[in-house]
C-alpha positions in Angstrom: 0.0 0.4 0.3 1.1 3.5 -0.9 1.5 6.0 1.9 0.4 9.5 1.2 3.0 12.5 1.8 1.9 15.0 4.6 -1.2 13.1 6.2 -1.7 13.5 10.1 -2.8 10.8 12.3 -6.3 11.0 13.6 -5.0 12.3 16.9 -3.2 15.1 15.7 -5.8 15.6 13.3 -8.7 16.0 16.2 -6.4 17.9 18.7 -5.7 20.7 15.6 -9.5 20.8 15.0 -10.1 21.3 19.1 -9.1 24.6 19.1 -12.6 26.5 19.9 -14.5 25.6 23.1 -17.3 25.0 21.2 -15.9 22.3 19.2 -14.5 20.9 22.6 -18.0 20.8 23.5 -19.6 19.2 20.5 -16.8 16.5 20.9 -17.2 15.6 24.5 -20.7 15.4 24.2 -20.9 13.1 21.5 -18.1 11.1 23.0 -20.4 10.9 26.2 -23.4 10.3 24.3 -21.9 7.1 22.5 -20.3 5.7 25.7 -23.9 5.8 27.0 -25.0 3.9 24.1 -22.4 1.5 23.8 -20.6 1.5 27.2 -17.3 1.7 26.0 -15.5 3.4 28.4 -12.2 3.5 26.4 -13.2 5.9 23.6 -14.3 8.4 25.9 -11.4 7.9 28.0 -9.7 8.7 24.6 -11.5 11.6 24.0 -10.7 13.1 27.5 -7.0 12.7 26.7 -7.2 14.3 23.2 -9.0 17.4 24.6 -6.4 17.6 27.6 -3.9 17.9 24.5 -5.4 20.1 22.6 -6.1 22.4 25.6 -2.5 21.8 27.7 -0.3 19.3 28.1 -1.0 16.0 30.1 2.0 16.6 32.7 0.5 20.3 33.2 -3.1 19.2 33.1 -2.5 16.5 35.7 -0.5 18.7 38.1 -3.7 21.2 38.3 -6.1 18.0 39.2 -3.7 17.0 41.8 -2.5 13.3 40.1 0.3 11.9 38.8 0.9 12.1 34.8 1.1 8.5 35.1 -2.3 8.0 37.0 -4.0 10.2 34.1 -2.4 8.0 31.2 -3.4 4.7 33.0 -7.1 6.2 32.9 -6.6 7.3 29.1 -5.2 3.4 28.6 -8.4 1.9 30.8 -5.7 0.4 33.0 -7.7 2.1 35.9 -10.9 2.9 35.9 -11.5 6.4 37.6 -13.9 7.3 40.6 -17.0 9.8 39.1 -15.2 12.6 41.6 -12.4 12.0 39.2 -14.2 12.7 36.4 -15.8 15.6 37.4 -12.7 16.9 38.8 -11.0 16.9 35.0 -14.4 18.2 33.5 -14.1 21.5 36.0 -10.5 21.8 35.5 -11.5 21.8 31.6 -14.0 24.5 32.4 -17.0 22.5 32.0 -19.8 20.8 34.0 -21.7 17.7 33.8 -25.2 17.7 33.2 -28.5 16.0 32.8 -30.2 17.2 29.4 
């Protein structure tokens, strides 16, 4: 298979398009809706990682929410399942809140 020049991987493409709060909200809402439909925490955690990378570095963000970078990555890789309070803390630091619509 011939590789195309100047292609970006999917994560970099998504990160580069998540520059506005509106786009980030739409992306997080879609990821959360998908999770509620299929129960796949992995893709939801991955969406959180991508949003964090769009807004900050993972190391800096982990420090702001009071957890280690390693712990945050273990959540993103679904090696650890976070408490609900951890998810709320992540959303709060991102500047968003969870609500029932």
